[in-house]
One Martini backbone bead per residue (centre of mass of N, CA, C, O) as a GRO file, in nm:
protein
  508
    1MET     BB    1   2.364  -2.620  -2.300
    2ASN     BB    2   2.116  -2.459  -2.510
    3PHE     BB    3   2.200  -2.205  -2.773
    4LEU     BB    4   1.992  -2.198  -3.012
    5GLU     BB    5   1.709  -2.141  -2.840
    6PRO     BB    6   1.500  -1.971  -2.671
    7ILE     BB    7   1.235  -2.025  -2.449
    8LEU     BB    8   1.273  -1.719  -2.334
    9LYS     BB    9   1.152  -1.376  -2.407
   10ALA     BB   10   1.230  -1.038  -2.324
   11VAL     BB   11   1.112  -0.738  -2.503
   12GLY     BB   12   1.102  -0.418  -2.417
   13ILE     BB   13   1.024  -0.382  -2.113
   14VAL     BB   14   0.749  -0.194  -1.972
   15LYS     BB   15   0.695  -0.039  -1.634
   16ASN     BB   16   0.437   0.136  -1.456
   17TYR     BB   17   0.390   0.316  -1.133
   18GLY     BB   18   0.262   0.563  -1.212
   19GLY     BB   19   0.552   0.769  -1.190
   20VAL     BB   20   0.700   0.489  -1.183
   21ARG     BB   21   0.978   0.330  -1.335
   22ALA     BB   22   1.050  -0.013  -1.324
   23LEU     BB   23   1.075  -0.051  -1.645
   24ARG     BB   24   1.328   0.018  -1.928
   25GLY     BB   25   1.341  -0.181  -2.174
   26VAL     BB   26   1.390  -0.484  -2.122
   27ASN     BB   27   1.614  -0.763  -2.159
   28PHE     BB   28   1.546  -1.127  -2.168
   29ASP     BB   29   1.694  -1.462  -2.148
   30LEU     BB   30   1.618  -1.826  -2.198
   31TYR     BB   31   1.749  -2.146  -2.181
   32PRO     BB   32   1.766  -2.458  -2.219
   33GLY     BB   33   1.954  -2.586  -1.961
   34GLU     BB   34   1.956  -2.321  -1.771
   35VAL     BB   35   2.105  -2.085  -1.538
   36HIS     BB   36   1.961  -1.761  -1.482
   37ALA     BB   37   2.074  -1.494  -1.327
   38LEU     BB   38   1.918  -1.237  -1.109
   39VAL     BB   39   2.036  -0.908  -1.031
   40GLY     BB   40   1.984  -0.666  -0.762
   41GLU     BB   41   1.871  -0.429  -0.601
   42ASN     BB   42   1.642  -0.285  -0.449
   43GLY     BB   43   1.428  -0.181  -0.710
   44ALA     BB   44   1.547  -0.283  -1.001
   45GLY     BB   45   1.304  -0.507  -1.132
   46LYS     BB   46   1.284  -0.814  -1.086
   47SER     BB   47   0.992  -0.862  -0.975
   48THR     BB   48   0.845  -0.733  -1.211
   49LEU     BB   49   0.930  -0.933  -1.427
   50ILE     BB   50   0.812  -1.184  -1.287
   51LYS     BB   51   0.517  -1.085  -1.285
   52ILE     BB   52   0.496  -1.082  -1.594
   53LEU     BB   53   0.582  -1.385  -1.652
   54THR     BB   54   0.331  -1.483  -1.434
   55GLY     BB   55   0.063  -1.284  -1.464
   56VAL     BB   56   0.022  -1.056  -1.242
   57VAL     BB   57   0.129  -0.841  -1.452
   58PRO     BB   58   0.135  -0.610  -1.697
   59ALA     BB   59   0.271  -0.479  -1.961
   60ASP     BB   60   0.305  -0.177  -2.134
   61LYS     BB   61   0.557  -0.290  -2.293
   62GLY     BB   62   0.628  -0.530  -2.514
   63LYS     BB   63   0.757  -0.877  -2.537
   64ILE     BB   64   0.671  -1.230  -2.533
   65ILE     BB   65   0.874  -1.522  -2.594
   66TYR     BB   66   0.749  -1.864  -2.635
   67GLN     BB   67   0.861  -2.111  -2.806
   68GLY     BB   68   0.870  -1.894  -3.070
   69ARG     BB   69   0.615  -1.725  -2.950
   70GLU     BB   70   0.393  -1.484  -2.910
   71ILE     BB   71   0.271  -1.370  -2.586
   72LYS     BB   72   0.002  -1.347  -2.339
   73ILE     BB   73   0.010  -1.307  -1.986
   74GLU     BB   74  -0.297  -1.290  -1.789
   75SER     BB   75  -0.215  -1.519  -1.570
   76PRO     BB   76  -0.107  -1.750  -1.350
   77ARG     BB   77  -0.261  -1.986  -1.476
   78MET     BB   78  -0.152  -1.947  -1.760
   79ALA     BB   79   0.142  -1.986  -1.688
   80HIS     BB   80   0.112  -2.274  -1.587
   81GLU     BB   81  -0.005  -2.393  -1.855
   82LEU     BB   82   0.265  -2.311  -2.010
   83GLY     BB   83   0.519  -2.360  -1.788
   84ILE     BB   84   0.526  -2.108  -1.573
   85VAL     BB   85   0.706  -2.110  -1.259
   86ALA     BB   86   0.703  -2.001  -0.917
   87VAL     BB   87   0.946  -1.986  -0.642
   88TYR     BB   88   0.945  -1.878  -0.319
   89GLN     BB   89   1.085  -1.799  -0.026
   90GLU     BB   90   0.778  -1.799   0.065
   91PRO     BB   91   0.581  -2.044   0.051
   92LEU     BB   92   0.275  -2.091  -0.131
   93VAL     BB   93   0.054  -2.242   0.088
   94TYR     BB   94  -0.158  -2.499   0.230
   95PRO     BB   95  -0.114  -2.583   0.554
   96HIS     BB   96  -0.390  -2.778   0.607
   97LEU     BB   97  -0.293  -2.940   0.379
   98SER     BB   98  -0.175  -3.171   0.193
   99ILE     BB   99   0.055  -3.255  -0.028
  100VAL     BB  100  -0.134  -3.363  -0.250
  101GLU     BB  101  -0.325  -3.117  -0.246
  102ASN     BB  102  -0.108  -2.903  -0.323
  103ILE     BB  103  -0.022  -3.020  -0.598
  104PHE     BB  104  -0.346  -3.024  -0.723
  105ILE     BB  105  -0.440  -2.752  -0.681
  106GLY     BB  106  -0.611  -2.650  -0.977
  107ASN     BB  107  -0.508  -2.967  -1.099
  108GLU     BB  108  -0.703  -3.196  -1.109
  109ILE     BB  109  -0.789  -3.528  -1.102
  110ARG     BB  110  -1.052  -3.667  -1.300
  111LYS     BB  111  -1.332  -3.812  -1.347
  112GLU     BB  112  -1.601  -3.853  -1.548
  113ASP     BB  113  -1.797  -3.727  -1.307
  114GLY     BB  114  -1.584  -3.493  -1.169
  115SER     BB  115  -1.436  -3.630  -0.965
  116ILE     BB  116  -1.182  -3.700  -0.764
  117ASP     BB  117  -0.879  -3.885  -0.826
  118TRP     BB  118  -0.709  -3.993  -0.564
  119GLU     BB  119  -0.538  -4.232  -0.665
  120ALA     BB  120  -0.400  -4.083  -0.900
  121GLU     BB  121  -0.275  -3.859  -0.727
  122ARG     BB  122  -0.105  -4.040  -0.540
  123THR     BB  123   0.065  -4.171  -0.758
  124ARG     BB  124   0.182  -3.909  -0.879
  125ALA     BB  125   0.303  -3.793  -0.617
  126ARG     BB  126   0.510  -4.018  -0.575
  127GLU     BB  127   0.666  -3.970  -0.834
  128LEU     BB  128   0.749  -3.675  -0.776
  129LEU     BB  129   0.897  -3.723  -0.503
  130LYS     BB  130   1.109  -3.923  -0.611
  131MET     BB  131   1.243  -3.715  -0.805
  132LEU     BB  132   1.312  -3.534  -0.517
  133ASP     BB  133   1.393  -3.720  -0.272
  134ILE     BB  134   1.112  -3.797  -0.145
  135ASP     BB  135   0.919  -3.951   0.060
  136PRO     BB  136   0.623  -4.091  -0.065
  137TYR     BB  137   0.481  -4.135   0.231
  138PHE     BB  138   0.424  -3.809   0.280
  139ILE     BB  139   0.153  -3.719   0.126
  140ASP     BB  140  -0.035  -3.688   0.408
  141GLU     BB  141   0.102  -3.455   0.503
  142SER     BB  142   0.116  -3.163   0.645
  143MET     BB  143   0.247  -2.861   0.554
  144SER     BB  144   0.292  -2.746   0.851
  145SER     BB  145   0.520  -2.985   0.914
  146LEU     BB  146   0.717  -2.844   0.729
  147SER     BB  147   0.979  -2.727   0.602
  148THR     BB  148   1.080  -2.491   0.390
  149GLY     BB  149   1.236  -2.680   0.200
  150LEU     BB  150   1.000  -2.884   0.153
  151LYS     BB  151   0.797  -2.683   0.044
  152GLN     BB  152   0.959  -2.616  -0.210
  153LEU     BB  153   0.955  -2.907  -0.325
  154VAL     BB  154   0.649  -2.924  -0.358
  155LEU     BB  155   0.638  -2.689  -0.565
  156ILE     BB  156   0.808  -2.837  -0.772
  157ALA     BB  157   0.612  -3.070  -0.807
  158LYS     BB  158   0.385  -2.892  -0.910
  159ALA     BB  159   0.537  -2.791  -1.159
  160LEU     BB  160   0.579  -3.073  -1.287
  161ASN     BB  161   0.270  -3.125  -1.317
  162TYR     BB  162   0.270  -2.875  -1.536
  163ASN     BB  163   0.513  -2.908  -1.722
  164ALA     BB  164   0.755  -2.741  -1.671
  165ARG     BB  165   0.997  -2.519  -1.848
  166VAL     BB  166   0.980  -2.280  -1.631
  167LEU     BB  167   1.181  -2.184  -1.348
  168ILE     BB  168   1.131  -1.966  -1.063
  169PHE     BB  169   1.368  -1.825  -0.833
  170ASP     BB  170   1.308  -1.643  -0.521
  171GLU     BB  171   1.518  -1.654  -0.287
  172PRO     BB  172   1.552  -1.972  -0.191
  173THR     BB  173   1.804  -1.954   0.046
  174ALA     BB  174   1.744  -1.737   0.271
  175ILE     BB  175   1.578  -1.973   0.475
  176LEU     BB  176   1.797  -2.192   0.458
  177THR     BB  177   1.977  -2.440   0.512
  178GLU     BB  178   2.261  -2.578   0.405
  179HIS     BB  179   2.133  -2.853   0.340
  180GLU     BB  180   1.887  -2.746   0.180
  181ALA     BB  181   2.051  -2.597  -0.036
  182GLU     BB  182   2.201  -2.843  -0.150
  183ARG     BB  183   1.947  -2.995  -0.233
  184LEU     BB  184   1.844  -2.782  -0.430
  185PHE     BB  185   2.089  -2.779  -0.622
  186LYS     BB  186   2.065  -3.072  -0.709
  187ILE     BB  187   1.784  -3.037  -0.841
  188ILE     BB  188   1.853  -2.812  -1.039
  189ARG     BB  189   2.061  -2.977  -1.200
  190ARG     BB  190   1.859  -3.194  -1.291
  191LEU     BB  191   1.661  -3.008  -1.439
  192LYS     BB  192   1.870  -2.898  -1.637
  193GLU     BB  193   1.943  -3.176  -1.768
  194ASN     BB  194   1.623  -3.193  -1.863
  195GLY     BB  195   1.580  -2.880  -1.999
  196MET     BB  196   1.535  -2.668  -1.798
  197GLY     BB  197   1.449  -2.339  -1.731
  198ILE     BB  198   1.631  -2.109  -1.504
  199ILE     BB  199   1.542  -1.862  -1.275
  200TYR     BB  200   1.781  -1.683  -1.052
  201ILE     BB  201   1.722  -1.519  -0.755
  202SER     BB  202   1.991  -1.328  -0.587
  203HIS     BB  203   2.203  -1.194  -0.313
  204ARG     BB  204   2.401  -1.445  -0.334
  205ILE     BB  205   2.674  -1.419  -0.516
  206GLU     BB  206   2.849  -1.669  -0.430
  207GLU     BB  207   2.631  -1.892  -0.545
  208LEU     BB  208   2.647  -1.850  -0.857
  209GLN     BB  209   2.901  -2.022  -0.922
  210GLU     BB  210   2.746  -2.295  -0.845
  211ILE     BB  211   2.456  -2.256  -1.035
  212ALA     BB  212   2.532  -2.067  -1.273
  213ASP     BB  213   2.576  -1.958  -1.618
  214ARG     BB  214   2.426  -1.681  -1.596
  215VAL     BB  215   2.423  -1.309  -1.566
  216THR     BB  216   2.197  -1.047  -1.465
  217VAL     BB  217   2.191  -0.687  -1.436
  218PHE     BB  218   2.002  -0.472  -1.236
  219ARG     BB  219   1.919  -0.107  -1.271
  220ASP     BB  220   1.670   0.098  -1.253
  221GLY     BB  221   1.514  -0.088  -1.480
  222GLU     BB  222   1.791  -0.200  -1.603
  223ASN     BB  223   2.011  -0.352  -1.825
  224MET     BB  224   2.368  -0.386  -1.750
  225GLY     BB  225   2.412  -0.701  -1.810
  226THR     BB  226   2.543  -1.005  -1.967
  227PHE     BB  227   2.700  -1.309  -1.824
  228LYS     BB  228   2.923  -1.529  -1.789
  229ILE     BB  229   3.012  -1.660  -1.489
  230ASP     BB  230   3.333  -1.708  -1.579
  231GLN     BB  231   3.345  -1.372  -1.683
  232VAL     BB  232   3.276  -1.269  -1.380
  233THR     BB  233   3.289  -1.072  -1.104
  234LYS     BB  234   3.183  -0.973  -0.804
  235GLU     BB  235   3.281  -0.678  -0.834
  236LYS     BB  236   3.134  -0.621  -1.103
  237ILE     BB  237   2.847  -0.673  -1.008
  238ILE     BB  238   2.844  -0.455  -0.783
  239GLU     BB  239   2.911  -0.216  -0.965
  240LEU     BB  240   2.648  -0.244  -1.139
  241MET     BB  241   2.445  -0.221  -0.905
  242ALA     BB  242   2.546   0.065  -0.796
  243GLY     BB  243   2.705   0.253  -0.958
  244LYS     BB  244   2.795   0.620  -1.034
  245THR     BB  245   2.599   0.779  -0.880
  246LEU     BB  246   2.561   1.092  -0.761
  247VAL     BB  247   2.505   1.195  -0.423
  248GLU     BB  248   2.358   1.446  -0.252
  249LYS     BB  249   2.443   1.558   0.052
  250ILE     BB  250   2.300   1.653   0.337
  251GLU     BB  251   2.350   1.950   0.523
  252LYS     BB  252   2.336   2.019   0.839
  253LYS     BB  253   2.313   2.284   1.059
  254ILE     BB  254   2.288   2.063   1.286
  255GLN     BB  255   2.474   1.858   1.465
  256PRO     BB  256   2.537   1.596   1.626
  257ASP     BB  257   2.548   1.458   1.961
  258TYR     BB  258   2.827   1.253   2.048
  259GLU     BB  259   2.779   1.266   2.378
  260THR     BB  260   2.468   1.163   2.332
  261VAL     BB  261   2.299   0.881   2.433
  262VAL     BB  262   1.975   0.760   2.360
  263LEU     BB  263   2.046   0.473   2.222
  264GLU     BB  264   2.100   0.124   2.330
  265VAL     BB  265   2.216  -0.177   2.177
  266LYS     BB  266   2.258  -0.515   2.324
  267ASN     BB  267   2.283  -0.821   2.199
  268LEU     BB  268   2.052  -0.872   2.001
  269THR     BB  269   1.826  -1.167   1.999
  270LYS     BB  270   1.650  -1.365   1.734
  271LYS     BB  271   1.565  -1.648   1.635
  272GLY     BB  272   1.567  -1.625   1.274
  273LEU     BB  273   1.628  -1.292   1.252
  274TYR     BB  274   1.863  -1.215   1.473
  275GLU     BB  275   2.221  -1.130   1.571
  276ASP     BB  276   2.405  -0.949   1.773
  277ILE     BB  277   2.282  -0.650   1.823
  278SER     BB  278   2.484  -0.343   1.806
  279PHE     BB  279   2.410   0.003   1.907
  280LYS     BB  280   2.413   0.363   1.856
  281LEU     BB  281   2.217   0.661   1.942
  282TYR     BB  282   2.219   0.998   1.874
  283LYS     BB  283   2.168   1.317   1.916
  284GLY     BB  284   2.041   1.433   1.612
  285GLU     BB  285   2.052   1.176   1.438
  286ILE     BB  286   2.103   0.986   1.129
  287LEU     BB  287   2.046   0.639   1.120
  288GLY     BB  288   2.131   0.411   0.894
  289PHE     BB  289   1.953   0.121   0.748
  290SER     BB  290   2.093  -0.131   0.564
  291GLY     BB  291   1.981  -0.363   0.308
  292LEU     BB  292   1.834  -0.639   0.220
  293VAL     BB  293   1.590  -0.831   0.176
  294GLY     BB  294   1.582  -1.012   0.483
  295SER     BB  295   1.811  -0.892   0.696
  296GLY     BB  296   1.640  -0.769   0.976
  297ARG     BB  297   1.573  -0.467   1.023
  298SER     BB  298   1.266  -0.457   1.093
  299GLU     BB  299   1.283  -0.653   1.337
  300VAL     BB  300   1.452  -0.471   1.515
  301MET     BB  301   1.249  -0.233   1.525
  302GLN     BB  302   1.011  -0.398   1.642
  303THR     BB  303   1.159  -0.453   1.907
  304ILE     BB  304   1.201  -0.160   2.004
  305PHE     BB  305   0.865  -0.127   1.986
  306GLY     BB  306   0.733  -0.414   2.104
  307LEU     BB  307   0.654  -0.645   1.870
  308ILE     BB  308   0.919  -0.802   1.954
  309LYS     BB  309   1.060  -1.067   2.133
  310PRO     BB  310   1.348  -1.126   2.264
  311ASP     BB  311   1.584  -1.358   2.378
  312SER     BB  312   1.816  -1.131   2.390
  313GLY     BB  313   1.922  -0.850   2.551
  314GLU     BB  314   1.951  -0.480   2.529
  315ILE     BB  315   1.772  -0.172   2.623
  316LEU     BB  316   1.879   0.172   2.614
  317ILE     BB  317   1.762   0.482   2.765
  318GLU     BB  318   1.959   0.711   2.864
  319GLY     BB  319   2.110   0.458   3.032
  320ARG     BB  320   1.835   0.298   3.062
  321LYS     BB  321   1.696   0.011   3.132
  322CYS     BB  322   1.456  -0.154   2.911
  323SER     BB  323   1.126  -0.303   2.905
  324ILE     BB  324   0.989  -0.379   2.584
  325ASP     BB  325   0.665  -0.531   2.536
  326ASN     BB  326   0.527  -0.272   2.400
  327PRO     BB  327   0.422   0.013   2.245
  328ASN     BB  328   0.344   0.173   2.500
  329THR     BB  329   0.624   0.158   2.630
  330ALA     BB  330   0.773   0.294   2.401
  331MET     BB  331   0.618   0.565   2.410
  332LYS     BB  332   0.693   0.630   2.712
  333ASN     BB  333   1.012   0.630   2.601
  334GLY     BB  334   1.005   0.803   2.316
  335ILE     BB  335   0.889   0.607   2.088
  336ALA     BB  336   0.867   0.598   1.731
  337TYR     BB  337   0.678   0.415   1.455
  338LEU     BB  338   0.721   0.385   1.108
  339PRO     BB  339   0.594   0.167   0.905
  340ARG     BB  340   0.612  -0.007   0.613
  341ASP     BB  341   0.302  -0.103   0.658
  342ARG     BB  342   0.044   0.117   0.627
  343ASP     BB  343  -0.209  -0.063   0.584
  344ASN     BB  344  -0.167  -0.278   0.846
  345GLN     BB  345  -0.001  -0.072   1.074
  346GLY     BB  346  -0.085   0.253   1.046
  347LEU     BB  347  -0.385   0.286   0.914
  348PHE     BB  348  -0.718   0.420   0.909
  349ARG     BB  349  -0.881   0.422   0.611
  350ARG     BB  350  -1.196   0.503   0.713
  351LEU     BB  351  -1.071   0.745   0.837
  352SER     BB  352  -0.964   1.036   0.929
  353ILE     BB  353  -0.709   1.246   0.957
  354LYS     BB  354  -0.763   1.338   1.244
  355VAL     BB  355  -0.784   1.060   1.380
  356ASN     BB  356  -0.504   0.953   1.294
  357ILE     BB  357  -0.322   1.175   1.419
  358THR     BB  358  -0.459   1.143   1.729
  359MET     BB  359  -0.453   0.844   1.824
  360PRO     BB  360  -0.190   0.830   2.022
  361ILE     BB  361  -0.338   1.094   2.204
  362ILE     BB  362  -0.630   1.037   2.313
  363ASP     BB  363  -0.585   1.036   2.624
  364TYR     BB  364  -0.477   1.332   2.636
  365LEU     BB  365  -0.768   1.447   2.516
  366LYS     BB  366  -0.910   1.374   2.767
  367ARG     BB  367  -1.128   1.422   2.990
  368ILE     BB  368  -1.234   1.350   3.307
  369PHE     BB  369  -1.499   1.186   3.167
  370GLY     BB  370  -1.371   1.072   2.869
  371THR     BB  371  -1.393   1.296   2.677
  372VAL     BB  372  -1.317   1.452   2.389
  373ASP     BB  373  -1.126   1.729   2.296
  374LYS     BB  374  -1.215   1.868   2.005
  375GLU     BB  375  -1.051   2.129   1.992
  376ARG     BB  376  -0.768   2.005   2.037
  377GLU     BB  377  -0.780   1.797   1.814
  378GLU     BB  378  -0.808   2.002   1.579
  379LYS     BB  379  -0.555   2.171   1.634
  380ILE     BB  380  -0.344   1.944   1.602
  381ALA     BB  381  -0.425   1.844   1.322
  382LYS     BB  382  -0.379   2.118   1.175
  383GLU     BB  383  -0.084   2.160   1.240
  384TYR     BB  384   0.018   1.897   1.080
  385PHE     BB  385  -0.125   1.946   0.814
  386GLN     BB  386   0.047   2.205   0.757
  387LYS     BB  387   0.343   2.119   0.817
  388LEU     BB  388   0.315   1.864   0.591
  389GLN     BB  389   0.144   1.935   0.344
  390ILE     BB  390  -0.144   1.819   0.319
  391LYS     BB  391  -0.337   1.700   0.046
  392ALA     BB  392  -0.658   1.834   0.128
  393PRO     BB  393  -0.955   1.969   0.204
  394SER     BB  394  -0.934   1.824   0.499
  395ILE     BB  395  -0.929   1.665   0.817
  396GLU     BB  396  -1.200   1.493   0.719
  397THR     BB  397  -1.058   1.324   0.533
  398ILE     BB  398  -1.031   1.025   0.396
  399ILE     BB  399  -0.770   0.814   0.352
  400ASN     BB  400  -0.868   0.669   0.084
  401ASN     BB  401  -0.858   0.971  -0.069
  402LEU     BB  402  -0.554   0.946  -0.077
  403SER     BB  403  -0.251   0.955  -0.154
  404GLY     BB  404   0.034   0.792  -0.082
  405GLY     BB  405   0.194   1.045   0.011
  406ASN     BB  406  -0.028   1.156   0.211
  407GLN     BB  407  -0.041   0.910   0.388
  408GLN     BB  408   0.253   0.929   0.484
  409LYS     BB  409   0.218   1.203   0.623
  410VAL     BB  410   0.009   1.112   0.830
  411LEU     BB  411   0.188   0.900   0.966
  412LEU     BB  412   0.399   1.102   1.060
  413ALA     BB  413   0.212   1.288   1.221
  414LYS     BB  414   0.109   1.081   1.425
  415TRP     BB  415   0.402   1.052   1.567
  416LEU     BB  416   0.464   1.356   1.628
  417THR     BB  417   0.245   1.397   1.856
  418THR     BB  418   0.438   1.240   2.078
  419ASN     BB  419   0.715   1.364   2.110
  420PRO     BB  420   0.980   1.229   2.022
  421LYS     BB  421   1.315   1.111   2.065
  422ILE     BB  422   1.248   0.853   1.885
  423LEU     BB  423   1.266   0.785   1.526
  424ILE     BB  424   1.121   0.530   1.329
  425LEU     BB  425   1.196   0.473   0.976
  426ASP     BB  426   1.020   0.256   0.750
  427GLU     BB  427   1.010   0.335   0.448
  428PRO     BB  428   0.902   0.656   0.410
  429THR     BB  429   0.911   0.662   0.057
  430ARG     BB  430   0.737   0.442  -0.031
  431GLY     BB  431   0.543   0.510  -0.315
  432VAL     BB  432   0.642   0.799  -0.382
  433ASP     BB  433   0.691   1.086  -0.513
  434VAL     BB  434   0.933   1.317  -0.568
  435GLY     BB  435   0.805   1.556  -0.415
  436VAL     BB  436   0.735   1.408  -0.148
  437LYS     BB  437   1.016   1.305  -0.089
  438ALA     BB  438   1.146   1.584  -0.049
  439GLN     BB  439   0.966   1.667   0.189
  440ILE     BB  440   1.043   1.432   0.379
  441HIS     BB  441   1.342   1.489   0.386
  442GLY     BB  442   1.319   1.772   0.509
  443GLU     BB  443   1.175   1.677   0.772
  444ILE     BB  444   1.396   1.489   0.878
  445VAL     BB  445   1.611   1.707   0.908
  446ARG     BB  446   1.453   1.897   1.094
  447LEU     BB  447   1.417   1.694   1.326
  448ALA     BB  448   1.718   1.652   1.382
  449GLU     BB  449   1.779   1.957   1.438
  450SER     BB  450   1.572   1.947   1.696
  451GLY     BB  451   1.686   1.650   1.843
  452ILE     BB  452   1.596   1.412   1.698
  453SER     BB  453   1.625   1.066   1.682
  454ILE     BB  454   1.712   0.875   1.381
  455ILE     BB  455   1.584   0.587   1.213
  456LEU     BB  456   1.678   0.475   0.880
  457VAL     BB  457   1.491   0.265   0.678
  458SER     BB  458   1.635   0.158   0.358
  459SER     BB  459   1.640   0.043   0.007
  460GLU     BB  460   1.764   0.323  -0.074
  461LEU     BB  461   2.069   0.436  -0.132
  462PRO     BB  462   2.031   0.742  -0.186
  463GLU     BB  463   1.882   0.796   0.082
  464ILE     BB  464   2.100   0.705   0.277
  465ILE     BB  465   2.329   0.890   0.169
  466LYS     BB  466   2.184   1.170   0.192
  467LEU     BB  467   2.090   1.152   0.522
  468SER     BB  468   2.321   1.012   0.667
  469ASP     BB  469   2.562   1.006   0.923
  470ARG     BB  470   2.518   0.699   0.963
  471VAL     BB  471   2.587   0.336   0.896
  472ILE     BB  472   2.404   0.029   0.891
  473VAL     BB  473   2.461  -0.315   0.796
  474MET     BB  474   2.265  -0.594   0.680
  475HIS     BB  475   2.303  -0.971   0.691
  476GLU     BB  476   2.130  -1.224   0.782
  477GLY     BB  477   2.095  -1.084   1.090
  478LYS     BB  478   2.367  -0.917   1.051
  479ILE     BB  479   2.633  -0.716   1.109
  480THR     BB  480   2.853  -0.593   0.824
  481GLY     BB  481   2.824  -0.268   0.864
  482ARG     BB  482   3.025   0.035   0.946
  483PHE     BB  483   2.954   0.400   0.902
  484ASP     BB  484   3.092   0.705   1.034
  485GLU     BB  485   3.181   0.818   0.762
  486ARG     BB  486   3.053   0.988   0.498
  487SER     BB  487   3.279   0.907   0.287
  488SER     BB  488   3.203   0.583   0.324
  489ILE     BB  489   2.911   0.639   0.199
  490THR     BB  490   2.873   0.406  -0.049
  491PRO     BB  491   2.746   0.195  -0.275
  492THR     BB  492   2.973  -0.017  -0.268
  493ASN     BB  493   2.998  -0.053   0.038
  494LEU     BB  494   2.700  -0.125   0.097
  495LEU     BB  495   2.680  -0.375  -0.095
  496ASN     BB  496   2.907  -0.543   0.019
  497ALA     BB  497   2.772  -0.567   0.300
  498ALA     BB  498   2.489  -0.679   0.197
  499VAL     BB  499   2.648  -0.958   0.086
  500GLY     BB  500   2.866  -1.012   0.359
  501GLU     BB  501   3.085  -0.804   0.382
  502ARG     BB  502   3.311  -0.693   0.613
  503ILE     BB  503   3.268  -0.344   0.719
  504VAL     BB  504   3.480  -0.080   0.871
  505HIS     BB  505   3.405   0.280   0.952
  506LEU     BB  506   3.537   0.466   1.184
  507ARG     BB  507   3.573   0.718   1.380
  508LYS     BB  508   3.860   0.933   1.429
   0.00000   0.00000   0.00000
């Protein structure tokens, strides 16, 4: 490692999204020939910093110093031209184009007449692939035929073609096989030896000892410390990620009925997504599902709602085995699902609040001749409009004209109209302000007290700790933590389980 002068420095970086401060004046530096790991729980600010360094979003304050001079990175293309390139967990490729086309797209070698010099590109592509121990005769293969690991290597080849000096890896091994991960580490070591600076984001803390020289911990948009990797323990890293913030747990007036199992999942498996998932959900409880991004939580919920077909396993509702092949079957069995992606899965953005709220029960509102009973539709829409305190001129307001928080309230109202027995909430307060979050939390508790059984999937540890009666933690598609006692639901316990340590605290 060369510790004379950083190749890249971020100084006092501030970034706000609406009223949410994603980065709070963070500092970060990278030296030539080092691997600098960046860790932190979901929402800590890692991805925001990377977006700023790669020109996806601008910083509100602060400066970036690259190769000794202050610069403004105004676009991803500009970042590439400067030699700053990111390789993501899910490689961003053009699947129907060849390897050589993917390497040079946007940076083509051209002849004097402006046409693409295919022969020069093919020669250069072979050189790049040989550097990465890939058979150079693969260059005409379609990207769609490659494994995820090989796709990542092609993107590294593309970065080398831009003469990259800084390479950023965002969770690169999350979906790689052990062999592919070892191959990637070998290449990273070689790039490091050649003087490249590498930022390495990972939730797999155990692999940092193998690949990183230094590690920086982010929490709540702040830099909690930077350490040489051989001078910090895994326990210290997790402690810094979790913090000591005390979270006030909400005490429900009516406790769950632990004699009544509403939902039971047995040995649910879907290859590549999750494995051997088993748990019970009791009447009137809030069961938290925690874990890091990519742990498989959302995919399990989508399976329960009939959006993903499992390879094996059983789902029982009130003791009765159910075959849930689609959302309609799930709804008939009393299941409602508020998805994480409200834009693409939840709301019809160009339609009114009224239409969105009543969409799941439209058949129930139809008269004998198939026309919708407008009076009943309006009555139901107004009821939930008022109950959830949706801020808008009227129920005729178009969804696109609402704030993110009020859109989330409409999505919740939409599923409450179905009178569910089981309500699955996937990131229900993501992107909403503090006031709306408090209102949604209050509604979740009220619904549980009314006897609805709730599964709460959240990337926010304070939210999980505050609301959950019990918590299940997932890591890489498997359950690694079960916490039945509220006293055991702590940030440190949840994060330890989230990074793969098996922890069980069952009810006494």
